[in-house]
C-alpha positions as CSV (number, residue, x, y, z in Angstrom):
1,X,6.5,11.3,-1.9
2,X,8.1,12.2,1.5
3,X,9.0,15.8,1.9
4,X,12.3,16.4,3.7
5,X,14.3,19.4,5.0
6,X,17.9,19.6,6.3
7,X,19.0,22.0,8.9
8,X,22.6,22.9,8.0
9,X,25.2,25.0,9.8
10,X,28.9,25.6,9.9
11,X,29.4,26.1,13.7
12,X,28.5,24.7,17.0
13,X,25.8,26.1,19.4
14,X,23.7,27.7,16.7
15,X,20.4,26.7,18.3
16,X,19.3,23.8,16.1
17,X,16.9,22.5,18.8
18,X,14.8,25.7,18.7
19,X,14.5,25.5,14.9
20,X,13.7,21.8,15.0
21,X,11.0,22.2,17.6
22,X,9.3,24.9,15.6
23,X,9.5,23.1,12.2
24,X,8.3,19.8,13.7
25,X,5.4,21.5,15.4
26,X,4.4,23.2,12.2
27,X,4.7,19.9,10.2
28,X,2.4,18.2,12.7
29,X,-0.4,20.6,11.8
30,X,-0.5,19.1,8.3
31,X,0.2,15.4,9.0
32,X,0.8,13.0,11.9
33,X,3.4,11.0,9.9
34,X,6.4,13.2,10.8
35,X,9.9,11.9,11.4
36,X,13.2,13.4,12.9
37,X,16.6,12.1,11.8
38,X,20.2,13.0,12.6
39,X,22.7,11.4,10.2
40,X,25.6,11.8,12.7
41,X,25.5,12.2,16.4
42,X,28.2,12.7,19.1
43,X,29.1,9.7,21.2
44,X,27.0,9.6,24.4
45,X,27.6,8.0,27.7
46,X,26.4,4.4,28.1
47,X,22.6,4.4,28.3
48,X,22.3,8.0,27.4
49,X,20.4,9.3,24.3
50,X,21.2,12.1,21.9
51,X,19.7,15.2,23.4
52,X,18.0,16.6,20.3
53,X,16.6,13.2,19.3
54,X,15.2,12.6,22.8
55,X,13.8,16.1,22.9
56,X,11.9,15.9,19.7
57,X,10.6,12.3,20.2
58,X,9.5,13.0,23.7
59,X,8.0,16.4,23.1
60,X,5.9,15.4,20.1
61,X,5.4,11.7,20.9
62,X,6.8,10.7,17.4
63,X,6.3,7.1,16.4
64,X,10.0,6.2,16.2
65,X,12.7,5.1,18.7
66,X,16.1,6.7,19.3
67,X,18.1,3.9,17.6
68,X,16.1,4.4,14.4
69,X,16.6,8.2,14.5
70,X,20.3,8.5,13.6
71,X,22.7,7.1,11.1
72,X,26.0,6.7,12.9
73,X,27.8,7.9,16.0
74,X,31.0,10.0,15.5
75,X,33.2,7.1,16.7
76,X,31.5,4.6,14.3
77,X,32.2,7.0,11.4
78,X,35.8,7.6,12.4
79,X,36.3,3.8,12.7
80,X,35.0,3.3,9.2
81,X,37.3,6.1,7.9
82,X,40.3,4.5,9.6
83,X,39.4,1.2,7.8
84,X,39.2,3.1,4.5
85,X,35.5,2.4,4.2
86,X,34.2,5.9,3.6
87,X,31.5,4.6,1.3
88,X,30.1,2.5,4.2
89,X,29.3,5.7,6.1
90,X,26.9,7.0,3.5
91,X,25.4,3.6,2.9
92,X,24.6,3.1,6.6
93,X,23.1,6.6,6.8
94,X,21.0,6.2,3.7
95,X,19.8,2.7,4.8
96,X,18.5,4.1,8.2
97,X,17.1,7.2,6.7
98,X,15.1,5.2,4.1
99,X,13.8,2.9,6.7
100,X,12.4,5.9,8.6
101,X,11.2,7.6,5.4
102,X,9.0,4.6,4.6
103,X,6.6,5.6,7.4
104,X,6.7,9.4,7.0
105,X,5.1,12.2,5.0
106,X,7.7,14.7,6.3
107,X,11.2,14.2,7.7
108,X,13.4,16.9,9.3
109,X,17.1,16.2,9.3
110,X,19.4,17.9,11.7
111,X,23.1,18.2,10.9
112,X,26.0,17.2,13.1
113,X,27.1,19.3,16.1
114,X,30.4,20.6,14.8
115,X,32.1,19.7,18.0
116,X,34.3,17.0,16.6
117,X,38.0,16.9,15.8
118,X,37.7,18.3,12.3
119,X,35.3,20.9,11.2
120,X,36.3,20.5,7.6
121,X,35.5,16.8,7.7
122,X,32.1,17.5,9.3
123,X,31.3,20.1,6.5
124,X,32.3,17.6,3.8
125,X,30.3,14.7,5.3
126,X,27.2,16.9,5.9
127,X,27.4,18.0,2.2
128,X,27.7,14.4,1.1
129,X,24.7,13.5,3.2
130,X,22.6,16.3,1.9
131,X,23.5,15.4,-1.7
132,X,22.6,11.7,-1.2
133,X,19.4,12.3,0.8
134,X,18.3,14.9,-1.7
135,X,17.0,17.3,1.0
136,X,16.5,21.1,0.5
137,X,18.5,23.1,3.0
138,X,17.7,25.7,5.6
139,X,20.9,27.4,6.7
140,X,21.3,28.2,10.4
141,X,23.9,30.7,11.6
142,X,24.9,31.7,15.1
143,X,24.8,35.4,15.6
144,X,26.0,35.5,19.2
145,X,28.4,38.3,20.0
146,X,29.0,39.0,16.3
147,X,28.7,42.2,14.3
148,X,26.4,42.4,11.3
149,X,29.4,42.3,9.0
150,X,30.6,39.1,10.7
151,X,27.2,37.5,10.5
152,X,26.7,38.3,6.8
153,X,30.3,37.0,6.1
154,X,29.5,33.7,7.9
155,X,26.3,33.4,5.9
156,X,28.1,33.9,2.6
157,X,30.7,31.3,3.5
158,X,28.0,28.8,4.4
159,X,26.0,29.5,1.3
160,X,29.1,29.2,-0.9
161,X,29.9,25.8,0.7
162,X,26.5,24.4,-0.2
163,X,25.8,26.3,-3.4
164,X,29.0,25.1,-5.1
165,X,27.3,21.7,-5.1
166,X,24.0,23.1,-6.5
167,X,22.1,22.1,-3.4
168,X,18.5,23.5,-3.1
169,X,18.6,26.2,-0.4
170,X,15.2,27.4,0.8
171,X,16.0,29.7,3.7
172,X,18.4,31.4,6.1
173,X,17.9,31.6,9.8
174,X,20.2,33.7,12.1
175,X,19.8,32.8,15.7
176,X,21.1,34.5,18.9
177,X,21.3,38.0,17.5
178,X,21.4,40.9,20.0
179,X,18.0,42.6,20.0
180,X,19.4,46.0,18.7
181,X,20.6,44.3,15.5
182,X,17.5,42.1,14.7
183,X,15.6,44.5,12.4
184,X,18.6,46.0,10.6
185,X,20.1,42.5,9.9
186,X,16.8,41.2,8.6
187,X,16.4,44.1,6.2
188,X,20.0,43.6,4.9
189,X,19.4,39.9,4.3
190,X,16.1,40.4,2.6
191,X,17.5,42.9,0.2
192,X,20.5,40.7,-0.5
193,X,18.6,37.5,-1.1
194,X,15.2,38.7,-2.2
195,X,15.7,37.6,-5.8
196,X,16.3,34.0,-4.6
197,X,13.0,34.0,-2.7
198,X,14.7,32.7,0.5
199,X,12.9,32.4,3.7
200,X,14.8,34.9,6.0
201,X,14.4,34.9,9.8
202,X,16.4,36.6,12.5
203,X,15.9,35.4,16.1
204,X,17.1,37.5,19.0
205,X,19.4,36.1,21.7
206,X,17.5,34.9,24.8
207,X,19.8,34.1,27.7
208,X,17.3,31.8,29.3
209,X,17.7,29.2,26.5
210,X,21.5,29.2,26.8
211,X,21.7,29.2,30.6
212,X,22.4,25.7,32.0
213,X,20.4,23.9,34.7
214,X,22.3,23.0,37.9
215,X,21.8,19.4,36.8
216,X,23.8,20.0,33.5
217,X,26.7,21.6,35.5
218,X,26.7,18.6,37.9
219,X,26.9,16.2,35.0
220,X,29.6,18.0,33.0
221,X,31.8,18.6,36.1
222,X,31.1,15.1,37.4
223,X,30.0,16.6,40.8
224,X,28.7,14.7,43.7
225,X,25.4,15.8,45.2
226,X,25.3,16.7,48.9
227,X,21.7,17.9,49.1
228,X,18.9,19.5,47.2
229,X,18.1,16.8,44.6
230,X,14.6,18.2,44.0
231,X,16.0,21.6,42.8
232,X,18.6,20.3,40.4
233,X,16.6,21.9,37.5
234,X,17.2,25.4,38.9
235,X,18.4,27.7,36.1
236,X,21.9,29.3,36.5
237,X,22.1,32.8,35.0
238,X,25.3,33.9,36.8
239,X,28.2,32.8,38.9
240,X,29.7,34.2,42.1
241,X,33.1,33.0,43.4
242,X,33.1,33.8,47.1
243,X,36.3,33.9,49.2
244,X,35.5,37.2,51.0
245,X,33.9,37.7,54.4
246,X,30.2,36.8,54.5
247,X,29.1,40.4,55.1
248,X,30.8,41.5,51.9
249,X,29.7,38.4,49.8
250,X,26.0,39.1,50.5
251,X,26.3,42.4,48.7
252,X,27.2,40.6,45.5
253,X,24.2,38.3,45.2
254,X,22.1,38.3,42.1
255,X,19.1,36.3,40.8
256,X,19.7,32.7,39.9
257,X,23.4,32.8,40.8
258,X,25.5,29.6,41.4
259,X,27.7,30.2,44.4
260,X,31.2,28.8,44.1
261,X,33.3,28.4,47.2
262,X,35.7,26.1,49.0
263,X,34.1,23.1,50.8
264,X,35.6,24.2,54.2
265,X,33.8,27.6,54.1
266,X,30.9,26.6,56.4
267,X,30.2,30.3,57.1
268,X,29.6,31.0,53.4
269,X,27.4,27.8,53.0
270,X,25.2,28.7,55.9
271,X,24.9,32.4,54.9
272,X,23.9,31.4,51.3
273,X,21.2,29.0,52.6
274,X,19.8,31.7,54.8
275,X,20.0,34.4,52.1
276,X,17.9,32.0,49.8
277,X,15.2,32.0,52.5
278,X,15.3,35.8,53.1
279,X,12.9,38.0,51.2
280,X,15.6,40.7,51.2
281,X,17.9,38.7,49.0
282,X,17.5,37.2,45.5
283,X,16.7,33.6,44.8
284,X,19.9,31.5,44.2
285,X,20.4,28.6,41.8
286,X,22.7,26.5,44.1
287,X,26.1,26.1,45.8
288,X,29.2,24.4,44.2
289,X,31.9,23.4,46.6
290,X,35.5,23.1,45.3
291,X,38.7,21.4,46.5
292,X,37.1,18.0,47.3
293,X,36.7,19.2,50.9
294,X,33.5,18.1,52.6
295,X,31.8,20.5,55.0
296,X,32.1,19.8,58.7
297,X,29.8,17.1,60.1
298,X,27.8,19.7,62.1
299,X,27.2,21.7,58.9
300,X,26.2,18.6,57.0
301,X,23.8,17.7,59.8
302,X,22.2,21.1,59.6
303,X,21.9,21.0,55.8
304,X,20.3,17.6,56.0
305,X,17.6,18.9,58.3
306,X,16.6,21.7,56.0
307,X,13.5,21.1,53.9
308,X,13.7,22.2,50.2
309,X,17.3,23.0,50.4
310,X,19.3,24.6,47.6
311,X,21.2,22.0,45.5
312,X,24.7,21.7,46.9
313,X,27.4,20.1,44.7
314,X,30.9,19.1,45.4
315,X,33.9,18.7,43.0
316,X,37.6,17.7,43.4
317,X,39.0,20.6,41.5
318,X,40.3,23.9,43.0
319,X,38.1,27.0,43.1
320,X,39.7,28.7,40.0
321,X,39.4,25.5,37.8
322,X,35.9,24.8,39.1
323,X,34.7,28.3,38.2
324,X,36.3,28.2,34.8
325,X,34.7,24.8,34.0
326,X,31.3,25.8,35.3
327,X,31.2,29.0,33.1
328,X,32.0,26.9,30.1
329,X,28.8,24.8,30.5
330,X,26.3,25.8,27.8
331,X,22.7,25.0,28.5
332,X,20.7,22.8,26.2
333,X,17.0,22.2,25.6
334,X,16.1,18.7,26.8
335,X,13.0,16.6,26.8
336,X,10.6,17.6,29.6
337,X,12.1,21.1,30.0
338,X,8.8,22.8,29.3
339,X,10.0,26.3,30.2
340,X,12.7,26.3,27.5
341,X,10.5,24.3,25.0
342,X,7.6,26.8,25.4
343,X,10.0,29.7,25.0
344,X,11.6,28.2,21.9
345,X,8.2,27.6,20.2
346,X,7.2,31.2,21.1
347,X,10.4,32.6,19.5
348,X,9.9,30.4,16.4
349,X,6.3,31.5,16.0
350,X,7.2,35.2,16.4
351,X,10.3,35.4,14.2
352,X,10.0,32.6,11.6
353,X,7.4,33.1,8.8
354,X,5.7,29.7,9.0
355,X,3.5,30.3,5.9
356,X,6.5,31.1,3.7
357,X,8.3,28.1,5.1
358,X,5.4,25.8,4.1
359,X,5.2,27.5,0.7
360,X,8.9,27.2,0.0
361,X,8.8,23.5,0.9
362,X,6.1,23.0,-1.7
363,X,8.1,24.9,-4.3
364,X,11.2,22.9,-4.0
365,X,11.8,20.8,-7.1
366,X,13.7,17.6,-6.7
367,X,16.2,17.1,-9.5
368,X,16.8,13.4,-10.0
369,X,18.7,11.3,-7.5
370,X,22.3,10.7,-6.5
371,X,24.2,7.6,-7.4
372,X,24.2,6.4,-3.8
373,X,20.4,6.8,-3.5
374,X,19.9,5.2,-7.0
375,X,21.9,2.1,-6.0
376,X,20.3,1.9,-2.6
377,X,16.9,2.0,-4.2
378,X,17.9,-0.8,-6.7
379,X,19.0,-3.0,-3.8
380,X,15.9,-2.3,-1.8
381,X,13.5,-3.0,-4.6
382,X,15.3,-6.2,-5.4
383,X,15.0,-7.3,-1.8
384,X,11.3,-6.7,-1.8
385,X,10.5,-8.7,-4.9
386,X,13.3,-11.3,-4.5
387,X,13.4,-12.7,-8.0
388,X,15.2,-15.8,-9.2
389,X,18.3,-15.0,-11.4
390,X,20.5,-17.5,-13.2
391,X,24.2,-16.8,-13.6
392,X,25.7,-18.9,-16.3
393,X,29.4,-18.1,-15.4
394,X,29.2,-19.9,-12.1
395,X,32.9,-20.8,-12.0
396,X,34.1,-17.2,-12.4
397,X,35.5,-15.8,-9.0
398,X,33.9,-12.4,-9.5
399,X,30.5,-14.0,-10.1
400,X,30.9,-16.0,-6.9
401,X,32.0,-13.0,-4.9
402,X,28.9,-11.2,-6.1
403,X,26.8,-14.2,-5.3
404,X,28.1,-14.1,-1.7
405,X,26.9,-10.6,-1.3
406,X,23.6,-11.1,-3.0
407,X,22.7,-14.1,-1.0
408,X,23.9,-12.6,2.4
409,X,21.7,-9.6,1.7
410,X,18.8,-11.8,0.6
411,X,18.5,-9.7,-2.5
412,X,17.7,-12.5,-5.0
413,X,17.5,-16.2,-5.3
414,X,20.3,-17.5,-7.5
415,X,21.2,-20.5,-9.7
416,X,24.8,-20.9,-10.8
417,X,25.6,-22.9,-13.9
418,X,28.8,-24.9,-14.1
419,X,30.6,-27.9,-12.8
420,X,29.9,-28.2,-9.1
421,X,33.5,-29.4,-8.3
422,X,35.0,-26.5,-10.2
423,X,32.7,-24.0,-8.4
424,X,33.6,-25.4,-5.0
425,X,37.3,-25.3,-5.9
426,X,37.0,-21.6,-7.0
427,X,35.3,-20.7,-3.8
428,X,38.0,-22.3,-1.7
429,X,40.9,-21.0,-3.8
430,X,39.6,-17.4,-3.6
431,X,38.5,-17.5,0.0
432,X,34.9,-16.6,-0.8
433,X,32.3,-16.7,1.9
434,X,30.0,-19.3,0.3
435,X,29.1,-22.8,1.2
436,X,29.0,-24.8,-2.0
437,X,26.6,-27.3,-0.4
438,X,23.9,-24.7,0.1
439,X,24.2,-23.2,-3.4
440,X,21.8,-24.1,-6.2
441,X,24.2,-25.3,-8.9
442,X,23.2,-26.8,-12.3
443,X,25.5,-28.6,-14.7
444,X,23.4,-28.3,-17.9
445,X,23.8,-31.7,-19.5
446,X,23.1,-33.4,-16.1
447,X,19.9,-31.5,-15.4
448,X,16.5,-33.3,-15.6
449,X,15.2,-30.7,-17.9
450,X,18.1,-30.9,-20.4
451,X,16.1,-33.0,-22.9
452,X,13.0,-30.8,-22.6
453,X,15.0,-27.7,-23.1
454,X,16.7,-29.2,-26.2
455,X,13.4,-30.2,-27.7
456,X,12.0,-26.7,-27.0
457,X,15.0,-25.1,-28.7
458,X,14.6,-27.5,-31.7
459,X,11.0,-26.5,-32.2
460,X,12.0,-22.8,-32.1
461,X,14.8,-23.1,-34.6
462,X,14.0,-26.1,-36.9
463,X,12.8,-23.6,-39.5
464,X,16.4,-22.5,-39.6
465,X,17.6,-26.1,-40.3
466,X,18.7,-27.0,-36.8
467,X,18.5,-30.7,-35.8
468,X,17.7,-32.1,-32.4
469,X,21.3,-33.2,-31.9
470,X,22.5,-29.7,-32.7
471,X,19.8,-28.4,-30.3
472,X,21.4,-30.6,-27.6
473,X,24.8,-29.1,-28.3
474,X,23.4,-25.6,-27.9
475,X,21.9,-26.6,-24.6
476,X,25.3,-27.7,-23.3
477,X,26.3,-24.1,-23.7
478,X,25.6,-22.2,-20.4
479,X,24.4,-19.1,-22.1
480,X,21.8,-21.0,-24.1
481,X,20.8,-23.2,-21.1
482,X,20.4,-20.1,-18.8
483,X,18.3,-18.3,-21.5
484,X,16.0,-21.3,-21.8
485,X,15.6,-21.4,-18.0
486,X,14.3,-17.8,-18.3
487,X,12.1,-18.6,-21.3
488,X,10.5,-21.6,-19.5
489,X,9.9,-19.7,-16.3
490,X,12.5,-21.6,-14.3
491,X,14.3,-18.3,-13.7
492,X,13.1,-14.7,-13.8
493,X,16.2,-13.3,-15.5
494,X,19.8,-14.0,-16.6
495,X,23.1,-12.0,-16.2
496,X,26.1,-13.0,-18.1
497,X,29.2,-11.5,-19.9
498,X,31.9,-11.5,-17.2
499,X,33.6,-14.2,-19.3
500,X,31.6,-14.4,-22.5
501,X,31.2,-11.8,-25.3
502,X,28.2,-9.6,-25.7
503,X,27.1,-11.6,-28.8
504,X,27.4,-14.8,-26.8
505,X,24.9,-13.3,-24.3
506,X,22.5,-11.6,-26.7
507,X,22.2,-14.1,-29.5
508,X,20.5,-16.8,-27.4
509,X,18.1,-14.2,-26.1
510,X,17.2,-13.1,-29.6
511,X,16.7,-16.7,-30.7
512,X,14.8,-17.9,-27.7
513,X,13.1,-15.1,-25.8
514,X,12.7,-12.6,-28.7
515,X,11.4,-9.0,-28.5
516,X,8.3,-8.0,-26.7
517,X,5.1,-6.7,-28.4
518,X,5.5,-3.3,-30.0
519,X,9.3,-3.6,-30.3
520,X,11.3,-4.9,-33.2
521,X,14.8,-4.7,-31.9
522,X,16.9,-5.1,-28.7
523,X,18.7,-2.0,-27.6
524,X,20.7,-1.0,-24.5
525,X,21.2,1.8,-22.0
526,X,23.8,2.7,-19.4
527,X,22.8,4.3,-16.1
528,X,25.4,7.1,-15.8
529,X,25.9,7.8,-12.1
530,X,27.4,11.3,-12.1
531,X,28.3,13.0,-8.8
532,X,24.9,14.6,-8.2
533,X,22.5,12.8,-10.4
534,X,21.8,9.7,-12.6
535,X,21.3,9.9,-16.3
536,X,20.3,7.3,-18.9
537,X,22.4,6.9,-22.1
538,X,21.2,4.8,-25.0
539,X,22.1,3.0,-27.2
540,X,25.8,2.6,-26.4
541,X,26.3,-1.1,-26.9
542,X,24.1,-2.9,-29.4
543,X,22.8,-1.2,-32.6
544,X,25.6,0.3,-34.8
545,X,23.5,2.4,-37.3
546,X,19.8,2.6,-36.3
547,X,17.4,4.0,-38.9
548,X,14.8,6.6,-37.9
549,X,12.2,3.9,-36.9
550,X,14.8,2.1,-34.8
551,X,16.1,5.3,-33.2
552,X,12.5,6.2,-32.2
553,X,12.1,2.7,-30.7
554,X,15.4,3.1,-28.7
555,X,14.1,6.5,-27.4
556,X,10.8,5.0,-26.2
557,X,12.4,1.9,-24.7
558,X,15.0,4.1,-22.9
559,X,12.2,6.3,-21.5
560,X,10.4,3.2,-20.2
561,X,13.6,1.9,-18.6
562,X,14.2,5.2,-16.9
563,X,10.7,5.3,-15.5
564,X,11.0,1.7,-14.2
565,X,14.0,2.8,-12.1
566,X,12.6,6.0,-10.7
567,X,14.0,8.5,-13.2
568,X,11.5,10.9,-14.7
569,X,12.1,10.5,-18.5
570,X,12.8,13.8,-20.3
571,X,14.2,12.4,-23.6
572,X,16.8,14.2,-25.7
573,X,17.5,12.8,-29.2
574,X,21.0,14.1,-29.8
575,X,22.5,15.5,-32.9
576,X,25.1,18.1,-34.0
577,X,22.3,20.7,-34.3
578,X,19.4,21.9,-32.2
579,X,15.9,22.4,-33.4
580,X,15.2,23.3,-37.1
581,X,18.5,25.0,-37.7
582,X,20.6,22.1,-39.0
583,X,20.5,20.2,-42.3
584,X,22.1,17.0,-43.5
585,X,21.4,13.3,-43.6
586,X,22.3,12.5,-39.9
587,X,20.3,15.4,-38.4
588,X,17.3,14.6,-40.6
589,X,17.4,11.0,-39.3
590,X,17.1,12.3,-35.8
591,X,14.3,14.7,-36.8
592,X,12.4,11.9,-38.3
593,X,13.0,9.6,-35.3
594,X,11.7,12.4,-33.0
595,X,8.5,12.7,-35.0
596,X,7.9,9.0,-35.0
597,X,8.4,8.7,-31.2
598,X,6.1,11.7,-30.6
599,X,3.4,10.1,-32.7
600,X,3.7,6.8,-30.8
601,X,3.8,8.4,-27.3
602,X,2.4,12.0,-27.5
603,X,2.5,12.5,-23.8
604,X,6.2,11.7,-23.4
605,X,8.5,14.8,-22.9
606,X,10.8,14.4,-25.8
607,X,13.0,16.8,-27.8
608,X,15.1,16.4,-30.9
609,X,17.3,17.0,-32.7
610,X,19.2,18.7,-29.8
611,X,22.8,19.2,-29.0
612,X,24.2,17.8,-25.8
613,X,25.0,21.2,-24.2
614,X,21.5,22.4,-24.9
615,X,20.1,19.2,-23.3
616,X,22.0,19.6,-20.0
617,X,22.8,23.3,-19.5
618,X,19.8,25.5,-18.7
619,X,21.6,28.7,-19.8
620,X,22.5,27.2,-23.2
621,X,18.9,25.8,-23.5
622,X,17.5,29.3,-22.8
623,X,19.3,30.6,-25.8
624,X,18.9,27.7,-28.3
625,X,15.5,26.2,-27.3
626,X,13.8,28.6,-24.8
627,X,10.3,27.0,-25.2
628,X,11.5,23.4,-24.7
629,X,10.3,21.3,-21.8
630,X,13.3,19.0,-22.1
631,X,16.2,21.3,-23.0
632,X,18.4,22.1,-20.0
633,X,16.9,19.3,-17.9
634,X,17.1,16.1,-20.0
635,X,17.5,12.8,-18.1
636,X,17.5,10.3,-21.1
637,X,20.0,10.8,-23.9
638,X,19.6,8.9,-27.2
639,X,22.7,8.9,-29.4
640,X,22.3,8.8,-33.2
641,X,24.6,5.8,-33.6
642,X,26.7,3.3,-31.6
643,X,30.0,5.1,-32.4
644,X,28.8,8.3,-30.8
645,X,27.1,6.7,-27.9
646,X,29.9,4.3,-26.9
647,X,32.6,6.9,-27.1
648,X,30.5,9.5,-25.2
649,X,29.7,7.2,-22.3
650,X,33.3,6.1,-22.0
651,X,34.6,9.7,-22.2
652,X,32.1,10.9,-19.5
653,X,33.0,7.9,-17.4
654,X,36.7,8.5,-17.5
655,X,36.7,12.3,-17.3
656,X,34.1,12.7,-14.5
657,X,34.7,9.5,-12.5
658,X,31.0,8.6,-13.2
659,X,29.9,5.0,-12.4
660,X,28.4,3.4,-15.6
661,X,26.0,0.6,-14.8
662,X,25.2,-1.4,-17.9
663,X,24.7,-2.2,-20.7
664,X,21.1,-2.9,-19.6
665,X,19.2,-4.6,-22.4
666,X,15.7,-3.5,-23.3
667,X,13.1,-4.7,-25.7
668,X,13.2,-8.4,-24.8
669,X,10.1,-10.2,-23.5
670,X,12.1,-11.3,-20.4
671,X,15.2,-9.8,-18.9
672,X,18.7,-10.9,-20.0
673,X,21.6,-8.6,-19.3
674,X,25.2,-8.4,-20.4
675,X,28.3,-7.6,-18.3
676,X,31.5,-6.2,-19.5
677,X,34.4,-8.7,-19.4
678,X,36.2,-6.1,-17.2
679,X,33.4,-5.8,-14.8
680,X,33.9,-5.4,-11.0
681,X,32.0,-7.3,-8.4
682,X,29.8,-4.3,-7.6
683,X,28.9,-4.1,-11.3
684,X,27.6,-7.7,-11.2
685,X,25.6,-7.0,-8.0
686,X,24.0,-3.9,-9.5
687,X,23.2,-5.6,-12.8
688,X,21.6,-8.5,-11.0
689,X,19.4,-6.1,-9.0
690,X,18.4,-4.3,-12.2
691,X,17.6,-7.7,-13.9
692,X,15.4,-8.7,-10.9
693,X,13.4,-5.4,-11.1
694,X,13.0,-5.8,-14.9
695,X,11.7,-9.3,-14.2
696,X,8.8,-7.9,-12.1
697,X,7.1,-6.7,-15.3
698,X,7.4,-10.0,-17.2
699,X,5.1,-13.0,-17.4
700,X,6.2,-16.0,-15.2
701,X,6.6,-18.5,-18.0
702,X,6.0,-18.8,-21.7
703,X,6.2,-22.4,-22.9
704,X,6.8,-22.8,-26.6
705,X,4.1,-24.7,-28.3
706,X,5.4,-27.7,-30.3
707,X,4.2,-27.9,-33.9
708,X,3.1,-31.3,-35.2
């Protein structure tokens, strides 16, 4: 499993690059398969790269390119928002993150820069990203020019913003703190957050990391270069605006100053060039000429003849504007700037407890997965295995719209059942992006295997009094024909129910495919995609009044389904009482079912009878069932009867806005799944993906032996 970490902040210029450099260097001591990812980046000039991505890839020679290292640019995200496609933002970010994750043991994610138009939007989108990527968080705060009270207040606001969503927070780093406050602030934070076992680090302000290079000032002010190209990387620590006489100006010179003066002040230009060469004056960073005035030709000629000249820049703006803009340039750490990189790594090593950071990463427990990640994983798994699914309701517009998406994404191979002309007419009428000529369409009674399927069904059901003619009538029904395709290995699974009833979908499966070894009944689950995690509810669609043996079987089948789709099964068999306290026929049924299930699978984490609140709420669980390994953290919920299960899933769906994927049938030898007649296109897509994954575990074909 890939370990990940998300650097989160609430303000700009917090020093993310320093923290990223230190964490990546430490990770590389443990594994070479390290990745760096930024979900959102600022728009860059054509051909330019994101500075932090370029810095990390260049410094550590990571095996990834810039394009694969970020999700979206700010303009791409805003465009999707304006088109009311907010969900597409997360989908695109998750897709690129997962592609990088596939080759990494550790990924460091760095949040957006908080330099956009809406800080509230950036906070919201960063929280959504964290939730869906499932990363623990290290909070980074900017302590520059702030009192201790202001810093602790900012930390509380940031913590509250993430803690209200129950995100795992593993540490707090405060950067750019004045040296006199470092120890006191660290003691305050440790005492305040010691019980939470947070990593706490306080890094002092170091001006050299924040001072710009002359090159950065030239870029941001769009200055033209007159001379001194080889010294554009000089560090600027101060600015001097000179309009006075040369004799007075020389008295104001300090180390690494950028001199700002009008382009027609040849005397100042020459004096500064001479001062730079004199051992009696400090070294200067460069000269910035304002007003768009070019020095006299004789001055330019003299400058051009000087070896190793100071960098001399020229801008169009007046002196006041030029000075104001130059002072607003904040230096960054860029790839190849070994002076700043070395200093950053030195500060990280000195002020961040690397051992505790490593230990906290190991301690982080990942609680399930978000709906977005769950659905993404479904689609990706389906693409990898690319099974063949038959859709009996091929003339239904929603089925065709889903088919368009499934085929365009190369998620599955499809066969549609129905009249080819009717299917083509429906495609045209509804403007669906499908070419009927490229689709695999079968009209059952015209198919070459129609007679074979009818004979097979006759052999299966003749003990029930069915005739061959009746078997042919059944095979004209698309649900029976599609089910027989699955049984005979001509399809890997079937999805139906957008038009037909549940019984119309399930009955053929029970008659033809039947239950798999070890199971005596077909049951169902719903994947309940809640805001922060995915739960499994069963049985909410098929069995009205299961007895203890059947309830135990539903529990075991539901746990198996959960595991198949990446959800660690912790099974709660629900009742109106928890543990041994309750009495009555219904609670006794659950108690017996729990005992049967434990006997059949002793290693499965399973608890029952248990009330819903004790199953999901750790504080309630601590009171009612303190020794349970399931209470407070259940992922699979087994309801005592259909009435309870069906009403509960619908209540949760309506009241919380959860996405309910299902019902997903379980217990059959081969996958057949039912849709709700009110299903949406995305429901069909997800159910097809689930059916394909279920098909991975099934035998390719199972021809029915004819009796003579």
